[in-house]
C-alpha positions in Angstrom: -95.1 -36.2 132.6 -97.3 -33.0 133.1 -99.4 -32.2 130.0 -100.6 -29.0 131.6 -100.6 -26.0 129.4 -98.9 -22.8 130.8 -99.4 -19.5 129.3 -97.8 -16.2 129.6 -98.5 -12.6 129.0 -95.4 -11.1 127.2 -94.7 -7.8 125.4 -95.1 -8.4 121.8 -92.8 -6.4 119.7 -94.0 -7.3 116.1 -97.6 -7.6 114.8 -97.8 -10.9 112.8 -100.3 -13.6 112.1 -98.6 -16.7 113.2 -100.9 -19.5 113.9 -101.9 -20.4 117.3 -99.4 -22.8 118.7 -101.9 -25.0 120.4 -105.0 -25.3 117.8 -103.4 -23.8 114.7 -106.3 -21.0 114.2 -105.3 -17.6 112.9 -103.9 -15.0 115.5 -104.1 -11.4 115.2 -101.7 -10.1 117.6 -101.1 -6.5 118.5 -98.0 -5.0 119.4 -98.1 -5.0 123.2 -99.1 -7.4 125.6 -100.3 -10.9 124.2 -100.4 -14.5 125.1 -97.5 -16.9 124.3 -96.7 -20.5 125.5 -94.7 -19.9 128.7 -91.0 -20.2 127.9 -91.3 -19.3 124.2 -92.3 -16.8 121.9 -95.3 -19.0 120.3 -98.5 -17.0 120.1 -101.8 -18.4 121.5 -105.1 -17.6 120.1 -107.9 -16.1 122.5 -110.1 -19.0 122.2 -107.1 -21.4 123.6 -106.3 -18.5 126.0 -109.9 -18.7 127.3 -109.7 -22.5 127.5 -106.4 -23.0 129.3 -105.8 -19.7 131.1 -109.1 -17.7 131.5 -107.5 -15.5 134.4 -104.6 -14.5 132.0 -107.3 -13.7 129.4 -109.2 -11.6 131.8 -106.2 -9.5 132.4 -105.4 -9.1 128.8 -108.8 -8.1 128.0 -109.1 -5.9 130.9 -106.0 -4.1 129.8 -107.4 -3.7 126.2 -110.7 -2.1 127.6 -108.7 0.3 129.7 -106.4 1.3 126.7 -109.5 1.9 124.6 -111.2 4.0 127.1 -108.0 6.2 127.7 -107.8 6.7 123.9 -111.4 7.5 123.8 -110.8 10.1 126.6 -107.8 11.6 124.8 -109.9 12.0 121.4 -113.7 12.2 122.2 -114.3 13.6 118.7 
């Protein structure tokens, strides 16, 4: 049996504070791209994301940084 943890980035359509499916810690998901267990809608915290899928966390954090930069450019005040 394969005990490998497979994660996926999916578009989250509801902000909730469900616990991480892997460790039980609090998650603070946003509406938009978030980490889930592959094949489910079970949220995964960023700490577990770093542990099990650092490449996906890199993509997610790059997206967040670029979105923040775009918002800054639109409203530099």
